[in-house]
mmCIF file of the N, C-alpha and C atoms, coordinates in Angstrom:
data_MODEL
# 
_entry.id   MODEL 
# 
loop_
_atom_site.group_PDB 
_atom_site.id 
_atom_site.type_symbol 
_atom_site.label_atom_id 
_atom_site.label_alt_id 
_atom_site.label_comp_id 
_atom_site.label_asym_id 
_atom_site.label_entity_id 
_atom_site.label_seq_id 
_atom_site.pdbx_PDB_ins_code 
_atom_site.Cartn_x 
_atom_site.Cartn_y 
_atom_site.Cartn_z 
_atom_site.occupancy 
_atom_site.B_iso_or_equiv 
_atom_site.pdbx_formal_charge 
_atom_site.auth_seq_id 
_atom_site.auth_comp_id 
_atom_site.auth_asym_id 
_atom_site.auth_atom_id 
_atom_site.pdbx_PDB_model_num 
ATOM 1   N N  . UNK A 1 1  ? 11.537  -5.985  -6.218  1.00 0.00 ? 1  UNK A N  1 
ATOM 2   C CA . UNK A 1 1  ? 10.723  -6.237  -7.391  1.00 0.00 ? 1  UNK A CA 1 
ATOM 3   C C  . UNK A 1 1  ? 9.283   -5.890  -7.066  1.00 0.00 ? 1  UNK A C  1 
ATOM 4   N N  . UNK A 1 2  ? 8.600   -5.272  -7.990  1.00 0.00 ? 2  UNK A N  1 
ATOM 5   C CA . UNK A 1 2  ? 7.227   -4.876  -7.760  1.00 0.00 ? 2  UNK A CA 1 
ATOM 6   C C  . UNK A 1 2  ? 6.280   -6.032  -8.032  1.00 0.00 ? 2  UNK A C  1 
ATOM 7   N N  . UNK A 1 3  ? 5.148   -5.981  -7.364  1.00 0.00 ? 3  UNK A N  1 
ATOM 8   C CA . UNK A 1 3  ? 4.146   -7.014  -7.584  1.00 0.00 ? 3  UNK A CA 1 
ATOM 9   C C  . UNK A 1 3  ? 3.269   -6.622  -8.756  1.00 0.00 ? 3  UNK A C  1 
ATOM 10  N N  . UNK A 1 4  ? 2.782   -7.605  -9.451  1.00 0.00 ? 4  UNK A N  1 
ATOM 11  C CA . UNK A 1 4  ? 1.929   -7.354  -10.595 1.00 0.00 ? 4  UNK A CA 1 
ATOM 12  C C  . UNK A 1 4  ? 0.556   -7.943  -10.330 1.00 0.00 ? 4  UNK A C  1 
ATOM 13  N N  . UNK A 1 5  ? -0.459  -7.246  -10.768 1.00 0.00 ? 5  UNK A N  1 
ATOM 14  C CA . UNK A 1 5  ? -1.804  -7.767  -10.591 1.00 0.00 ? 5  UNK A CA 1 
ATOM 15  C C  . UNK A 1 5  ? -2.153  -8.773  -11.683 1.00 0.00 ? 5  UNK A C  1 
ATOM 16  N N  . UNK A 1 6  ? -1.298  -8.873  -12.694 1.00 0.00 ? 6  UNK A N  1 
ATOM 17  C CA . UNK A 1 6  ? -1.537  -9.821  -13.780 1.00 0.00 ? 6  UNK A CA 1 
ATOM 18  C C  . UNK A 1 6  ? -1.182  -11.231 -13.317 1.00 0.00 ? 6  UNK A C  1 
ATOM 19  N N  . UNK A 1 7  ? -1.956  -12.199 -13.757 1.00 0.00 ? 7  UNK A N  1 
ATOM 20  C CA . UNK A 1 7  ? -1.679  -13.586 -13.390 1.00 0.00 ? 7  UNK A CA 1 
ATOM 21  C C  . UNK A 1 7  ? -0.553  -14.130 -14.263 1.00 0.00 ? 7  UNK A C  1 
ATOM 22  N N  . UNK A 1 8  ? 0.239   -14.998 -13.695 1.00 0.00 ? 8  UNK A N  1 
ATOM 23  C CA . UNK A 1 8  ? 1.338   -15.604 -14.429 1.00 0.00 ? 8  UNK A CA 1 
ATOM 24  C C  . UNK A 1 8  ? 0.827   -16.837 -15.178 1.00 0.00 ? 8  UNK A C  1 
ATOM 25  N N  . UNK A 1 9  ? 1.451   -17.170 -16.306 1.00 0.00 ? 9  UNK A N  1 
ATOM 26  C CA . UNK A 1 9  ? 0.999   -18.311 -17.094 1.00 0.00 ? 9  UNK A CA 1 
ATOM 27  C C  . UNK A 1 9  ? 1.217   -19.641 -16.363 1.00 0.00 ? 9  UNK A C  1 
ATOM 28  N N  . UNK A 1 10 ? 0.400   -20.624 -16.686 1.00 0.00 ? 10 UNK A N  1 
ATOM 29  C CA . UNK A 1 10 ? 0.498   -21.959 -16.068 1.00 0.00 ? 10 UNK A CA 1 
ATOM 30  C C  . UNK A 1 10 ? 1.599   -22.799 -16.722 1.00 0.00 ? 10 UNK A C  1 
ATOM 31  N N  . UNK A 1 11 ? 1.853   -22.582 -18.014 1.00 0.00 ? 11 UNK A N  1 
ATOM 32  C CA . UNK A 1 11 ? 2.870   -23.336 -18.732 1.00 0.00 ? 11 UNK A CA 1 
ATOM 33  C C  . UNK A 1 11 ? 4.254   -23.023 -18.154 1.00 0.00 ? 11 UNK A C  1 
ATOM 34  N N  . UNK A 1 12 ? 5.028   -24.049 -17.757 1.00 0.00 ? 12 UNK A N  1 
ATOM 35  C CA . UNK A 1 12 ? 6.331   -23.805 -17.118 1.00 0.00 ? 12 UNK A CA 1 
ATOM 36  C C  . UNK A 1 12 ? 7.305   -22.998 -17.985 1.00 0.00 ? 12 UNK A C  1 
ATOM 37  N N  . UNK A 1 13 ? 7.299   -23.231 -19.297 1.00 0.00 ? 13 UNK A N  1 
ATOM 38  C CA . UNK A 1 13 ? 8.213   -22.495 -20.179 1.00 0.00 ? 13 UNK A CA 1 
ATOM 39  C C  . UNK A 1 13 ? 7.827   -21.019 -20.259 1.00 0.00 ? 13 UNK A C  1 
ATOM 40  N N  . UNK A 1 14 ? 6.550   -20.748 -20.396 1.00 0.00 ? 14 UNK A N  1 
ATOM 41  C CA . UNK A 1 14 ? 6.095   -19.365 -20.439 1.00 0.00 ? 14 UNK A CA 1 
ATOM 42  C C  . UNK A 1 14 ? 6.308   -18.680 -19.088 1.00 0.00 ? 14 UNK A C  1 
ATOM 43  N N  . UNK A 1 15 ? 6.118   -19.434 -18.022 1.00 0.00 ? 15 UNK A N  1 
ATOM 44  C CA . UNK A 1 15 ? 6.327   -18.896 -16.687 1.00 0.00 ? 15 UNK A CA 1 
ATOM 45  C C  . UNK A 1 15 ? 7.795   -18.502 -16.490 1.00 0.00 ? 15 UNK A C  1 
ATOM 46  N N  . UNK A 1 16 ? 8.714   -19.375 -16.904 1.00 0.00 ? 16 UNK A N  1 
ATOM 47  C CA . UNK A 1 16 ? 10.141  -19.076 -16.788 1.00 0.00 ? 16 UNK A CA 1 
ATOM 48  C C  . UNK A 1 16 ? 10.506  -17.848 -17.614 1.00 0.00 ? 16 UNK A C  1 
ATOM 49  N N  . UNK A 1 17 ? 9.969   -17.750 -18.817 1.00 0.00 ? 17 UNK A N  1 
ATOM 50  C CA . UNK A 1 17 ? 10.220  -16.593 -19.679 1.00 0.00 ? 17 UNK A CA 1 
ATOM 51  C C  . UNK A 1 17 ? 9.726   -15.315 -19.013 1.00 0.00 ? 17 UNK A C  1 
ATOM 52  N N  . UNK A 1 18 ? 8.537   -15.356 -18.450 1.00 0.00 ? 18 UNK A N  1 
ATOM 53  C CA . UNK A 1 18 ? 7.945   -14.177 -17.817 1.00 0.00 ? 18 UNK A CA 1 
ATOM 54  C C  . UNK A 1 18 ? 8.745   -13.759 -16.574 1.00 0.00 ? 18 UNK A C  1 
ATOM 55  N N  . UNK A 1 19 ? 9.200   -14.734 -15.781 1.00 0.00 ? 19 UNK A N  1 
ATOM 56  C CA . UNK A 1 19 ? 9.993   -14.433 -14.589 1.00 0.00 ? 19 UNK A CA 1 
ATOM 57  C C  . UNK A 1 19 ? 11.309  -13.761 -14.974 1.00 0.00 ? 19 UNK A C  1 
ATOM 58  N N  . UNK A 1 20 ? 11.984  -14.272 -15.987 1.00 0.00 ? 20 UNK A N  1 
ATOM 59  C CA . UNK A 1 20 ? 13.237  -13.664 -16.442 1.00 0.00 ? 20 UNK A CA 1 
ATOM 60  C C  . UNK A 1 20 ? 12.966  -12.262 -16.975 1.00 0.00 ? 20 UNK A C  1 
ATOM 61  N N  . UNK A 1 21 ? 11.886  -12.111 -17.715 1.00 0.00 ? 21 UNK A N  1 
ATOM 62  C CA . UNK A 1 21 ? 11.537  -10.804 -18.276 1.00 0.00 ? 21 UNK A CA 1 
ATOM 63  C C  . UNK A 1 21 ? 11.279  -9.780  -17.160 1.00 0.00 ? 21 UNK A C  1 
ATOM 64  N N  . UNK A 1 22 ? 10.555  -10.187 -16.128 1.00 0.00 ? 22 UNK A N  1 
ATOM 65  C CA . UNK A 1 22 ? 10.255  -9.286  -15.021 1.00 0.00 ? 22 UNK A CA 1 
ATOM 66  C C  . UNK A 1 22 ? 11.500  -8.962  -14.196 1.00 0.00 ? 22 UNK A C  1 
ATOM 67  N N  . UNK A 1 23 ? 12.377  -9.947  -13.999 1.00 0.00 ? 23 UNK A N  1 
ATOM 68  C CA . UNK A 1 23 ? 13.549  -9.726  -13.147 1.00 0.00 ? 23 UNK A CA 1 
ATOM 69  C C  . UNK A 1 23 ? 14.629  -8.899  -13.827 1.00 0.00 ? 23 UNK A C  1 
ATOM 70  N N  . UNK A 1 24 ? 14.660  -8.870  -15.152 1.00 0.00 ? 24 UNK A N  1 
ATOM 71  C CA . UNK A 1 24 ? 15.684  -8.100  -15.861 1.00 0.00 ? 24 UNK A CA 1 
ATOM 72  C C  . UNK A 1 24 ? 15.160  -6.776  -16.383 1.00 0.00 ? 24 UNK A C  1 
ATOM 73  N N  . UNK A 1 25 ? 13.938  -6.445  -16.050 1.00 0.00 ? 25 UNK A N  1 
ATOM 74  C CA . UNK A 1 25 ? 13.319  -5.210  -16.518 1.00 0.00 ? 25 UNK A CA 1 
ATOM 75  C C  . UNK A 1 25 ? 14.017  -3.998  -15.903 1.00 0.00 ? 25 UNK A C  1 
ATOM 76  N N  . UNK A 1 26 ? 14.305  -3.005  -16.718 1.00 0.00 ? 26 UNK A N  1 
ATOM 77  C CA . UNK A 1 26 ? 14.942  -1.778  -16.244 1.00 0.00 ? 26 UNK A CA 1 
ATOM 78  C C  . UNK A 1 26 ? 13.918  -0.922  -15.513 1.00 0.00 ? 26 UNK A C  1 
ATOM 79  N N  . UNK A 1 27 ? 14.302  -0.341  -14.370 1.00 0.00 ? 27 UNK A N  1 
ATOM 80  C CA . UNK A 1 27 ? 13.376  0.548   -13.670 1.00 0.00 ? 27 UNK A CA 1 
ATOM 81  C C  . UNK A 1 27 ? 13.104  1.793   -14.508 1.00 0.00 ? 27 UNK A C  1 
ATOM 82  N N  . UNK A 1 28 ? 11.868  2.264   -14.457 1.00 0.00 ? 28 UNK A N  1 
ATOM 83  C CA . UNK A 1 28 ? 11.489  3.434   -15.239 1.00 0.00 ? 28 UNK A CA 1 
ATOM 84  C C  . UNK A 1 28 ? 11.915  4.692   -14.503 1.00 0.00 ? 28 UNK A C  1 
ATOM 85  N N  . UNK A 1 29 ? 12.427  5.648   -15.254 1.00 0.00 ? 29 UNK A N  1 
ATOM 86  C CA . UNK A 1 29 ? 12.850  6.928   -14.690 1.00 0.00 ? 29 UNK A CA 1 
ATOM 87  C C  . UNK A 1 29 ? 11.623  7.796   -14.435 1.00 0.00 ? 29 UNK A C  1 
ATOM 88  N N  . UNK A 1 30 ? 11.632  8.498   -13.303 1.00 0.00 ? 30 UNK A N  1 
ATOM 89  C CA . UNK A 1 30 ? 10.539  9.410   -12.992 1.00 0.00 ? 30 UNK A CA 1 
ATOM 90  C C  . UNK A 1 30 ? 10.903  10.794  -13.513 1.00 0.00 ? 30 UNK A C  1 
ATOM 91  N N  . UNK A 1 31 ? 9.913   11.492  -14.002 1.00 0.00 ? 31 UNK A N  1 
ATOM 92  C CA . UNK A 1 31 ? 10.145  12.834  -14.512 1.00 0.00 ? 31 UNK A CA 1 
ATOM 93  C C  . UNK A 1 31 ? 10.394  13.788  -13.345 1.00 0.00 ? 31 UNK A C  1 
ATOM 94  N N  . UNK A 1 32 ? 11.070  14.896  -13.606 1.00 0.00 ? 32 UNK A N  1 
ATOM 95  C CA . UNK A 1 32 ? 11.304  15.873  -12.529 1.00 0.00 ? 32 UNK A CA 1 
ATOM 96  C C  . UNK A 1 32 ? 10.001  16.414  -11.933 1.00 0.00 ? 32 UNK A C  1 
ATOM 97  N N  . UNK A 1 33 ? 8.995   16.547  -12.747 1.00 0.00 ? 33 UNK A N  1 
ATOM 98  C CA . UNK A 1 33 ? 7.693   17.025  -12.257 1.00 0.00 ? 33 UNK A CA 1 
ATOM 99  C C  . UNK A 1 33 ? 7.095   16.009  -11.295 1.00 0.00 ? 33 UNK A C  1 
ATOM 100 N N  . UNK A 1 34 ? 7.188   14.740  -11.660 1.00 0.00 ? 34 UNK A N  1 
ATOM 101 C CA . UNK A 1 34 ? 6.665   13.685  -10.805 1.00 0.00 ? 34 UNK A CA 1 
ATOM 102 C C  . UNK A 1 34 ? 7.407   13.646  -9.469  1.00 0.00 ? 34 UNK A C  1 
ATOM 103 N N  . UNK A 1 35 ? 8.723   13.803  -9.510  1.00 0.00 ? 35 UNK A N  1 
ATOM 104 C CA . UNK A 1 35 ? 9.529   13.833  -8.286  1.00 0.00 ? 35 UNK A CA 1 
ATOM 105 C C  . UNK A 1 35 ? 9.112   14.993  -7.391  1.00 0.00 ? 35 UNK A C  1 
ATOM 106 N N  . UNK A 1 36 ? 8.913   16.162  -7.988  1.00 0.00 ? 36 UNK A N  1 
ATOM 107 C CA . UNK A 1 36 ? 8.526   17.354  -7.241  1.00 0.00 ? 36 UNK A CA 1 
ATOM 108 C C  . UNK A 1 36 ? 7.158   17.164  -6.585  1.00 0.00 ? 36 UNK A C  1 
ATOM 109 N N  . UNK A 1 37 ? 6.209   16.639  -7.337  1.00 0.00 ? 37 UNK A N  1 
ATOM 110 C CA . UNK A 1 37 ? 4.859   16.429  -6.799  1.00 0.00 ? 37 UNK A CA 1 
ATOM 111 C C  . UNK A 1 37 ? 4.862   15.391  -5.679  1.00 0.00 ? 37 UNK A C  1 
ATOM 112 N N  . UNK A 1 38 ? 5.693   14.369  -5.809  1.00 0.00 ? 38 UNK A N  1 
ATOM 113 C CA . UNK A 1 38 ? 5.792   13.363  -4.751  1.00 0.00 ? 38 UNK A CA 1 
ATOM 114 C C  . UNK A 1 38 ? 6.356   13.981  -3.483  1.00 0.00 ? 38 UNK A C  1 
ATOM 115 N N  . UNK A 1 39 ? 7.335   14.870  -3.640  1.00 0.00 ? 39 UNK A N  1 
ATOM 116 C CA . UNK A 1 39 ? 7.934   15.535  -2.488  1.00 0.00 ? 39 UNK A CA 1 
ATOM 117 C C  . UNK A 1 39 ? 6.906   16.422  -1.774  1.00 0.00 ? 39 UNK A C  1 
ATOM 118 N N  . UNK A 1 40 ? 6.139   17.166  -2.541  1.00 0.00 ? 40 UNK A N  1 
ATOM 119 C CA . UNK A 1 40 ? 5.109   18.031  -1.956  1.00 0.00 ? 40 UNK A CA 1 
ATOM 120 C C  . UNK A 1 40 ? 4.052   17.190  -1.238  1.00 0.00 ? 40 UNK A C  1 
ATOM 121 N N  . UNK A 1 41 ? 3.621   16.096  -1.855  1.00 0.00 ? 41 UNK A N  1 
ATOM 122 C CA . UNK A 1 41 ? 2.621   15.229  -1.249  1.00 0.00 ? 41 UNK A CA 1 
ATOM 123 C C  . UNK A 1 41 ? 3.097   14.628  0.055   1.00 0.00 ? 41 UNK A C  1 
ATOM 124 N N  . UNK A 1 42 ? 4.362   14.266  0.098   1.00 0.00 ? 42 UNK A N  1 
ATOM 125 C CA . UNK A 1 42 ? 4.922   13.693  1.320   1.00 0.00 ? 42 UNK A CA 1 
ATOM 126 C C  . UNK A 1 42 ? 4.905   14.720  2.451   1.00 0.00 ? 42 UNK A C  1 
ATOM 127 N N  . UNK A 1 43 ? 5.259   15.969  2.136   1.00 0.00 ? 43 UNK A N  1 
ATOM 128 C CA . UNK A 1 43 ? 5.256   17.022  3.153   1.00 0.00 ? 43 UNK A CA 1 
ATOM 129 C C  . UNK A 1 43 ? 3.855   17.226  3.719   1.00 0.00 ? 43 UNK A C  1 
ATOM 130 N N  . UNK A 1 44 ? 2.867   17.248  2.839   1.00 0.00 ? 44 UNK A N  1 
ATOM 131 C CA . UNK A 1 44 ? 1.488   17.435  3.291   1.00 0.00 ? 44 UNK A CA 1 
ATOM 132 C C  . UNK A 1 44 ? 1.027   16.284  4.161   1.00 0.00 ? 44 UNK A C  1 
ATOM 133 N N  . UNK A 1 45 ? 1.400   15.072  3.809   1.00 0.00 ? 45 UNK A N  1 
ATOM 134 C CA . UNK A 1 45 ? 1.012   13.907  4.597   1.00 0.00 ? 45 UNK A CA 1 
ATOM 135 C C  . UNK A 1 45 ? 1.649   13.899  5.974   1.00 0.00 ? 45 UNK A C  1 
ATOM 136 N N  . UNK A 1 46 ? 2.898   14.369  6.038   1.00 0.00 ? 46 UNK A N  1 
ATOM 137 C CA . UNK A 1 46 ? 3.593   14.415  7.328   1.00 0.00 ? 46 UNK A CA 1 
ATOM 138 C C  . UNK A 1 46 ? 2.981   15.463  8.258   1.00 0.00 ? 46 UNK A C  1 
ATOM 139 N N  . UNK A 1 47 ? 2.467   16.540  7.676   1.00 0.00 ? 47 UNK A N  1 
ATOM 140 C CA . UNK A 1 47 ? 1.857   17.599  8.482   1.00 0.00 ? 47 UNK A CA 1 
ATOM 141 C C  . UNK A 1 47 ? 0.418   17.262  8.847   1.00 0.00 ? 47 UNK A C  1 
ATOM 142 N N  . UNK A 1 48 ? -0.294  16.629  7.925   1.00 0.00 ? 48 UNK A N  1 
ATOM 143 C CA . UNK A 1 48 ? -1.734  16.426  8.076   1.00 0.00 ? 48 UNK A CA 1 
ATOM 144 C C  . UNK A 1 48 ? -2.143  15.539  9.227   1.00 0.00 ? 48 UNK A C  1 
ATOM 145 N N  . UNK A 1 49 ? -1.454  14.416  9.431   1.00 0.00 ? 49 UNK A N  1 
ATOM 146 C CA . UNK A 1 49 ? -1.823  13.476  10.486  1.00 0.00 ? 49 UNK A CA 1 
ATOM 147 C C  . UNK A 1 49 ? -1.743  14.081  11.879  1.00 0.00 ? 49 UNK A C  1 
ATOM 148 N N  . UNK A 1 50 ? -0.591  14.642  12.245  1.00 0.00 ? 50 UNK A N  1 
ATOM 149 C CA . UNK A 1 50 ? -0.501  15.258  13.568  1.00 0.00 ? 50 UNK A CA 1 
ATOM 150 C C  . UNK A 1 50 ? -1.465  16.434  13.752  1.00 0.00 ? 50 UNK A C  1 
ATOM 151 N N  . UNK A 1 51 ? -1.677  17.216  12.699  1.00 0.00 ? 51 UNK A N  1 
ATOM 152 C CA . UNK A 1 51 ? -2.597  18.356  12.812  1.00 0.00 ? 51 UNK A CA 1 
ATOM 153 C C  . UNK A 1 51 ? -4.014  17.865  13.061  1.00 0.00 ? 51 UNK A C  1 
ATOM 154 N N  . UNK A 1 52 ? -4.406  16.790  12.391  1.00 0.00 ? 52 UNK A N  1 
ATOM 155 C CA . UNK A 1 52 ? -5.750  16.243  12.591  1.00 0.00 ? 52 UNK A CA 1 
ATOM 156 C C  . UNK A 1 52 ? -5.893  15.680  14.000  1.00 0.00 ? 52 UNK A C  1 
ATOM 157 N N  . UNK A 1 53 ? -4.873  14.959  14.459  1.00 0.00 ? 53 UNK A N  1 
ATOM 158 C CA . UNK A 1 53 ? -4.922  14.375  15.802  1.00 0.00 ? 53 UNK A CA 1 
ATOM 159 C C  . UNK A 1 53 ? -5.013  15.466  16.868  1.00 0.00 ? 53 UNK A C  1 
ATOM 160 N N  . UNK A 1 54 ? -4.330  16.571  16.650  1.00 0.00 ? 54 UNK A N  1 
ATOM 161 C CA . UNK A 1 54 ? -4.357  17.670  17.610  1.00 0.00 ? 54 UNK A CA 1 
ATOM 162 C C  . UNK A 1 54 ? -5.747  18.309  17.662  1.00 0.00 ? 54 UNK A C  1 
ATOM 163 N N  . UNK A 1 55 ? -6.411  18.343  16.514  1.00 0.00 ? 55 UNK A N  1 
ATOM 164 C CA . UNK A 1 55 ? -7.727  18.975  16.411  1.00 0.00 ? 55 UNK A CA 1 
ATOM 165 C C  . UNK A 1 55 ? -8.823  18.119  17.041  1.00 0.00 ? 55 UNK A C  1 
ATOM 166 N N  . UNK A 1 56 ? -8.681  16.801  17.007  1.00 0.00 ? 56 UNK A N  1 
ATOM 167 C CA . UNK A 1 56 ? -9.714  15.905  17.518  1.00 0.00 ? 56 UNK A CA 1 
ATOM 168 C C  . UNK A 1 56 ? -9.674  15.833  19.046  1.00 0.00 ? 56 UNK A C  1 
ATOM 169 N N  . UNK A 1 57 ? -10.848 15.595  19.614  1.00 0.00 ? 57 UNK A N  1 
ATOM 170 C CA . UNK A 1 57 ? -10.898 15.380  21.060  1.00 0.00 ? 57 UNK A CA 1 
ATOM 171 C C  . UNK A 1 57 ? -10.417 13.964  21.367  1.00 0.00 ? 57 UNK A C  1 
ATOM 172 N N  . UNK A 1 58 ? -10.046 13.725  22.617  1.00 0.00 ? 58 UNK A N  1 
ATOM 173 C CA . UNK A 1 58 ? -9.546  12.385  22.977  1.00 0.00 ? 58 UNK A CA 1 
ATOM 174 C C  . UNK A 1 58 ? -10.656 11.349  22.822  1.00 0.00 ? 58 UNK A C  1 
ATOM 175 N N  . UNK A 1 59 ? -11.902 11.741  23.076  1.00 0.00 ? 59 UNK A N  1 
ATOM 176 C CA . UNK A 1 59 ? -13.031 10.818  22.930  1.00 0.00 ? 59 UNK A CA 1 
ATOM 177 C C  . UNK A 1 59 ? -13.195 10.400  21.468  1.00 0.00 ? 59 UNK A C  1 
ATOM 178 N N  . UNK A 1 60 ? -13.097 11.369  20.550  1.00 0.00 ? 60 UNK A N  1 
ATOM 179 C CA . UNK A 1 60 ? -13.255 11.071  19.126  1.00 0.00 ? 60 UNK A CA 1 
ATOM 180 C C  . UNK A 1 60 ? -12.084 10.213  18.618  1.00 0.00 ? 60 UNK A C  1 
ATOM 181 N N  . UNK A 1 61 ? -10.863 10.525  19.077  1.00 0.00 ? 61 UNK A N  1 
ATOM 182 C CA . UNK A 1 61 ? -9.700  9.710   18.689  1.00 0.00 ? 61 UNK A CA 1 
ATOM 183 C C  . UNK A 1 61 ? -9.871  8.277   19.145  1.00 0.00 ? 61 UNK A C  1 
ATOM 184 N N  . UNK A 1 62 ? -10.396 8.091   20.346  1.00 0.00 ? 62 UNK A N  1 
ATOM 185 C CA . UNK A 1 62 ? -10.618 6.756   20.889  1.00 0.00 ? 62 UNK A CA 1 
ATOM 186 C C  . UNK A 1 62 ? -11.644 6.004   20.047  1.00 0.00 ? 62 UNK A C  1 
ATOM 187 N N  . UNK A 1 63 ? -12.723 6.686   19.650  1.00 0.00 ? 63 UNK A N  1 
ATOM 188 C CA . UNK A 1 63 ? -13.758 6.050   18.812  1.00 0.00 ? 63 UNK A CA 1 
ATOM 189 C C  . UNK A 1 63 ? -13.164 5.599   17.481  1.00 0.00 ? 63 UNK A C  1 
ATOM 190 N N  . UNK A 1 64 ? -12.357 6.462   16.876  1.00 0.00 ? 64 UNK A N  1 
ATOM 191 C CA . UNK A 1 64 ? -11.737 6.132   15.589  1.00 0.00 ? 64 UNK A CA 1 
ATOM 192 C C  . UNK A 1 64 ? -10.812 4.925   15.745  1.00 0.00 ? 64 UNK A C  1 
ATOM 193 N N  . UNK A 1 65 ? -10.025 4.907   16.813  1.00 0.00 ? 65 UNK A N  1 
ATOM 194 C CA . UNK A 1 65 ? -9.093  3.802   17.050  1.00 0.00 ? 65 UNK A CA 1 
ATOM 195 C C  . UNK A 1 65 ? -9.835  2.488   17.289  1.00 0.00 ? 65 UNK A C  1 
ATOM 196 N N  . UNK A 1 66 ? -10.933 2.537   18.044  1.00 0.00 ? 66 UNK A N  1 
ATOM 197 C CA . UNK A 1 66 ? -11.705 1.316   18.311  1.00 0.00 ? 66 UNK A CA 1 
ATOM 198 C C  . UNK A 1 66 ? -12.337 0.783   17.031  1.00 0.00 ? 66 UNK A C  1 
ATOM 199 N N  . UNK A 1 67 ? -12.843 1.688   16.203  1.00 0.00 ? 67 UNK A N  1 
ATOM 200 C CA . UNK A 1 67 ? -13.448 1.266   14.933  1.00 0.00 ? 67 UNK A CA 1 
ATOM 201 C C  . UNK A 1 67 ? -12.393 0.603   14.039  1.00 0.00 ? 67 UNK A C  1 
ATOM 202 N N  . UNK A 1 68 ? -11.198 1.209   13.975  1.00 0.00 ? 68 UNK A N  1 
ATOM 203 C CA . UNK A 1 68 ? -10.115 0.647   13.157  1.00 0.00 ? 68 UNK A CA 1 
ATOM 204 C C  . UNK A 1 68 ? -9.698  -0.732  13.672  1.00 0.00 ? 68 UNK A C  1 
ATOM 205 N N  . UNK A 1 69 ? -9.624  -0.884  14.983  1.00 0.00 ? 69 UNK A N  1 
ATOM 206 C CA . UNK A 1 69 ? -9.236  -2.174  15.569  1.00 0.00 ? 69 UNK A CA 1 
ATOM 207 C C  . UNK A 1 69 ? -10.272 -3.247  15.249  1.00 0.00 ? 69 UNK A C  1 
ATOM 208 N N  . UNK A 1 70 ? -11.555 -2.893  15.322  1.00 0.00 ? 70 UNK A N  1 
ATOM 209 C CA . UNK A 1 70 ? -12.608 -3.870  15.008  1.00 0.00 ? 70 UNK A CA 1 
ATOM 210 C C  . UNK A 1 70 ? -12.488 -4.337  13.563  1.00 0.00 ? 70 UNK A C  1 
ATOM 211 N N  . UNK A 1 71 ? -12.267 -3.393  12.648  1.00 0.00 ? 71 UNK A N  1 
ATOM 212 C CA . UNK A 1 71 ? -12.136 -3.754  11.240  1.00 0.00 ? 71 UNK A CA 1 
ATOM 213 C C  . UNK A 1 71 ? -10.903 -4.627  11.027  1.00 0.00 ? 71 UNK A C  1 
ATOM 214 N N  . UNK A 1 72 ? -9.788  -4.226  11.638  1.00 0.00 ? 72 UNK A N  1 
ATOM 215 C CA . UNK A 1 72 ? -8.535  -4.966  11.477  1.00 0.00 ? 72 UNK A CA 1 
ATOM 216 C C  . UNK A 1 72 ? -8.667  -6.392  11.982  1.00 0.00 ? 72 UNK A C  1 
ATOM 217 N N  . UNK A 1 73 ? -9.195  -6.552  13.185  1.00 0.00 ? 73 UNK A N  1 
ATOM 218 C CA . UNK A 1 73 ? -9.320  -7.879  13.763  1.00 0.00 ? 73 UNK A CA 1 
ATOM 219 C C  . UNK A 1 73 ? -10.387 -8.692  13.061  1.00 0.00 ? 73 UNK A C  1 
ATOM 220 N N  . UNK A 1 74 ? -11.421 -8.039  12.550  1.00 0.00 ? 74 UNK A N  1 
ATOM 221 C CA . UNK A 1 74 ? -12.456 -8.760  11.810  1.00 0.00 ? 74 UNK A CA 1 
ATOM 222 C C  . UNK A 1 74 ? -11.906 -9.387  10.543  1.00 0.00 ? 74 UNK A C  1 
ATOM 223 N N  . UNK A 1 75 ? -11.039 -8.645  9.836   1.00 0.00 ? 75 UNK A N  1 
ATOM 224 C CA . UNK A 1 75 ? -10.435 -9.171  8.615   1.00 0.00 ? 75 UNK A CA 1 
ATOM 225 C C  . UNK A 1 75 ? -9.527  -10.349 8.936   1.00 0.00 ? 75 UNK A C  1 
ATOM 226 N N  . UNK A 1 76 ? -8.790  -10.264 10.037  1.00 0.00 ? 76 UNK A N  1 
ATOM 227 C CA . UNK A 1 76 ? -7.884  -11.347 10.409  1.00 0.00 ? 76 UNK A CA 1 
ATOM 228 C C  . UNK A 1 76 ? -8.676  -12.617 10.715  1.00 0.00 ? 76 UNK A C  1 
ATOM 229 N N  . UNK A 1 77 ? -9.796  -12.461 11.416  1.00 0.00 ? 77 UNK A N  1 
ATOM 230 C CA . UNK A 1 77 ? -10.617 -13.635 11.745  1.00 0.00 ? 77 UNK A CA 1 
ATOM 231 C C  . UNK A 1 77 ? -11.191 -14.262 10.478  1.00 0.00 ? 77 UNK A C  1 
ATOM 232 N N  . UNK A 1 78 ? -11.585 -13.419 9.516   1.00 0.00 ? 78 UNK A N  1 
ATOM 233 C CA . UNK A 1 78 ? -12.120 -13.957 8.261   1.00 0.00 ? 78 UNK A CA 1 
ATOM 234 C C  . UNK A 1 78 ? -11.066 -14.804 7.554   1.00 0.00 ? 78 UNK A C  1 
ATOM 235 N N  . UNK A 1 79 ? -9.827  -14.323 7.539   1.00 0.00 ? 79 UNK A N  1 
ATOM 236 C CA . UNK A 1 79 ? -8.747  -15.078 6.886   1.00 0.00 ? 79 UNK A CA 1 
ATOM 237 C C  . UNK A 1 79 ? -8.510  -16.400 7.618   1.00 0.00 ? 79 UNK A C  1 
ATOM 238 N N  . UNK A 1 80 ? -8.512  -16.385 8.935   1.00 0.00 ? 80 UNK A N  1 
ATOM 239 C CA . UNK A 1 80 ? -8.303  -17.608 9.708   1.00 0.00 ? 80 UNK A CA 1 
ATOM 240 C C  . UNK A 1 80 ? -9.406  -18.620 9.466   1.00 0.00 ? 80 UNK A C  1 
ATOM 241 N N  . UNK A 1 81 ? -10.633 -18.150 9.336   1.00 0.00 ? 81 UNK A N  1 
ATOM 242 C CA . UNK A 1 81 ? -11.754 -19.050 9.094   1.00 0.00 ? 81 UNK A CA 1 
ATOM 243 C C  . UNK A 1 81 ? -11.688 -19.681 7.723   1.00 0.00 ? 81 UNK A C  1 
ATOM 244 N N  . UNK A 1 82 ? -11.115 -18.967 6.746   1.00 0.00 ? 82 UNK A N  1 
ATOM 245 C CA . UNK A 1 82 ? -11.006 -19.515 5.388   1.00 0.00 ? 82 UNK A CA 1 
ATOM 246 C C  . UNK A 1 82 ? -9.957  -20.605 5.302   1.00 0.00 ? 82 UNK A C  1 
ATOM 247 N N  . UNK A 1 83 ? -8.944  -20.540 6.171   1.00 0.00 ? 83 UNK A N  1 
ATOM 248 C CA . UNK A 1 83 ? -7.874  -21.558 6.143   1.00 0.00 ? 83 UNK A CA 1 
ATOM 249 C C  . UNK A 1 83 ? -8.387  -22.801 6.725   1.00 0.00 ? 83 UNK A C  1 
# 
């Protein structure tokens, strides 16, 4: 089931109605054009990452990885502090 950014109602009856409505919803069919574009995008993404990594120097890759780790761990600490 997909997540929705919409808030669910507080009233228990409306909440139950909305849950049943969401759980019995038919999945939407994707158009052939959409399927084709998704396939092309996936191929580009699979090629792009390794090609970029090959192009970068080991020093630059290390800098990028350290920056990502700092951001990742910083967000985790913020969540822990809020609890």
